[in-house]
C-alpha positions as protocol buffer text, in pm:
chain_id: "A"
residue {
  index: 1
  type: UNK
  ca { x: 3347 y: -6117 z: -4505 }
}
residue {
  index: 2
  type: UNK
  ca { x: 3344 y: -5951 z: -4157 }
}
residue {
  index: 3
  type: UNK
  ca { x: 3023 y: -6164 z: -4063 }
}
residue {
  index: 4
  type: UNK
  ca { x: 3176 y: -6486 z: -4225 }
}
residue {
  index: 5
  type: UNK
  ca { x: 3466 y: -6382 z: -3989 }
}
residue {
  index: 6
  type: UNK
  ca { x: 3267 y: -6360 z: -3685 }
}
residue {
  index: 7
  type: UNK
  ca { x: 3060 y: -6682 z: -3776 }
}
residue {
  index: 8
  type: UNK
  ca { x: 3371 y: -6916 z: -3820 }
}
residue {
  index: 9
  type: UNK
  ca { x: 3513 y: -6722 z: -3493 }
}
residue {
  index: 10
  type: UNK
  ca { x: 3208 y: -6805 z: -3307 }
}
residue {
  index: 11
  type: UNK
  ca { x: 3181 y: -7214 z: -3479 }
}
residue {
  index: 12
  type: UNK
  ca { x: 3549 y: -7265 z: -3354 }
}
residue {
  index: 13
  type: UNK
  ca { x: 3481 y: -7129 z: -3001 }
}
residue {
  index: 14
  type: UNK
  ca { x: 3166 y: -7379 z: -2992 }
}
residue {
  index: 15
  type: UNK
  ca { x: 3383 y: -7650 z: -3050 }
}
residue {
  index: 16
  type: UNK
  ca { x: 3654 y: -7570 z: -2852 }
}
residue {
  index: 17
  type: UNK
  ca { x: 3407 y: -7523 z: -2580 }
}
residue {
  index: 18
  type: UNK
  ca { x: 3279 y: -7877 z: -2637 }
}
residue {
  index: 19
  type: UNK
  ca { x: 3608 y: -8028 z: -2632 }
}
residue {
  index: 20
  type: UNK
  ca { x: 3710 y: -7842 z: -2315 }
}
residue {
  index: 21
  type: UNK
  ca { x: 3385 y: -7986 z: -2133 }
}
residue {
  index: 22
  type: UNK
  ca { x: 3502 y: -8311 z: -2229 }
}
residue {
  index: 23
  type: UNK
  ca { x: 3854 y: -8244 z: -2082 }
}
residue {
  index: 24
  type: UNK
  ca { x: 3709 y: -8154 z: -1745 }
}
residue {
  index: 25
  type: UNK
  ca { x: 3469 y: -8435 z: -1743 }
}
residue {
  index: 26
  type: UNK
  ca { x: 3817 y: -8666 z: -1790 }
}
residue {
  index: 27
  type: UNK
  ca { x: 3956 y: -8454 z: -1502 }
}
residue {
  index: 28
  type: UNK
  ca { x: 3679 y: -8493 z: -1271 }
}
residue {
  index: 29
  type: UNK
  ca { x: 3652 y: -8892 z: -1342 }
}
residue {
  index: 30
  type: UNK
  ca { x: 4008 y: -8925 z: -1332 }
}
residue {
  index: 31
  type: UNK
  ca { x: 4029 y: -8757 z: -947 }
}
residue {
  index: 32
  type: UNK
  ca { x: 3713 y: -8987 z: -869 }
}
residue {
  index: 33
  type: UNK
  ca { x: 3907 y: -9278 z: -965 }
}
residue {
  index: 34
  type: UNK
  ca { x: 4180 y: -9184 z: -761 }
}
residue {
  index: 35
  type: UNK
  ca { x: 3968 y: -9140 z: -478 }
}
residue {
  index: 36
  type: UNK
  ca { x: 3762 y: -9486 z: -498 }
}
residue {
  index: 37
  type: UNK
  ca { x: 4140 y: -9651 z: -582 }
}
residue {
  index: 38
  type: UNK
  ca { x: 3923 y: -9937 z: -786 }
}
residue {
  index: 39
  type: UNK
  ca { x: 4137 y: -10014 z: -1094 }
}
residue {
  index: 40
  type: UNK
  ca { x: 3805 y: -10130 z: -1287 }
}
residue {
  index: 41
  type: UNK
  ca { x: 3681 y: -9771 z: -1262 }
}
residue {
  index: 42
  type: UNK
  ca { x: 3934 y: -9637 z: -1550 }
}
residue {
  index: 43
  type: UNK
  ca { x: 3691 y: -9803 z: -1760 }
}
residue {
  index: 44
  type: UNK
  ca { x: 3483 y: -9517 z: -1715 }
}
residue {
  index: 45
  type: UNK
  ca { x: 3700 y: -9274 z: -1869 }
}
residue {
  index: 46
  type: UNK
  ca { x: 3696 y: -9474 z: -2205 }
}
residue {
  index: 47
  type: UNK
  ca { x: 3376 y: -9307 z: -2305 }
}
residue {
  index: 48
  type: UNK
  ca { x: 3508 y: -8953 z: -2229 }
}
residue {
  index: 49
  type: UNK
  ca { x: 3793 y: -9010 z: -2440 }
}
residue {
  index: 50
  type: UNK
  ca { x: 3579 y: -9117 z: -2715 }
}
residue {
  index: 51
  type: UNK
  ca { x: 3371 y: -8826 z: -2691 }
}
residue {
  index: 52
  type: UNK
  ca { x: 3675 y: -8595 z: -2691 }
}
residue {
  index: 53
  type: UNK
  ca { x: 3804 y: -8783 z: -3028 }
}
residue {
  index: 54
  type: UNK
  ca { x: 3447 y: -8757 z: -3195 }
}
residue {
  index: 55
  type: UNK
  ca { x: 3408 y: -8386 z: -3097 }
}
residue {
  index: 56
  type: UNK
  ca { x: 3766 y: -8318 z: -3240 }
}
residue {
  index: 57
  type: UNK
  ca { x: 3673 y: -8515 z: -3576 }
}
residue {
  index: 58
  type: UNK
  ca { x: 3384 y: -8289 z: -3594 }
}
residue {
  index: 59
  type: UNK
  ca { x: 3569 y: -7968 z: -3546 }
}
residue {
  index: 60
  type: UNK
  ca { x: 3841 y: -8144 z: -3806 }
}
residue {
  index: 61
  type: UNK
  ca { x: 3550 y: -8170 z: -4038 }
}
residue {
  index: 62
  type: UNK
  ca { x: 3431 y: -7808 z: -3970 }
}
residue {
  index: 63
  type: UNK
  ca { x: 3776 y: -7701 z: -4053 }
}
residue {
  index: 64
  type: UNK
  ca { x: 3776 y: -7887 z: -4401 }
}
residue {
  index: 65
  type: UNK
  ca { x: 3435 y: -7746 z: -4505 }
}
residue {
  index: 66
  type: UNK
  ca { x: 3537 y: -7378 z: -4394 }
}
residue {
  index: 67
  type: UNK
  ca { x: 3832 y: -7401 z: -4627 }
}
residue {
  index: 68
  type: UNK
  ca { x: 3639 y: -7567 z: -4922 }
}
residue {
  index: 69
  type: UNK
  ca { x: 3356 y: -7269 z: -4924 }
}
């Protein structure tokens, strides 16, 4: 049970780290958008938001799988 618990903890941490990386990218892009002042640059945020949503969905699926084991 202990190794299972550790594996789940590590897997969750990986998902959370991936989400956090995208959140940091989002903040960096927002700052760039502010600095350039170009409203059309806001479109550059969309792919980052999509990546966050995709990673959240992967994390959600992982949790469902773990619960069904």
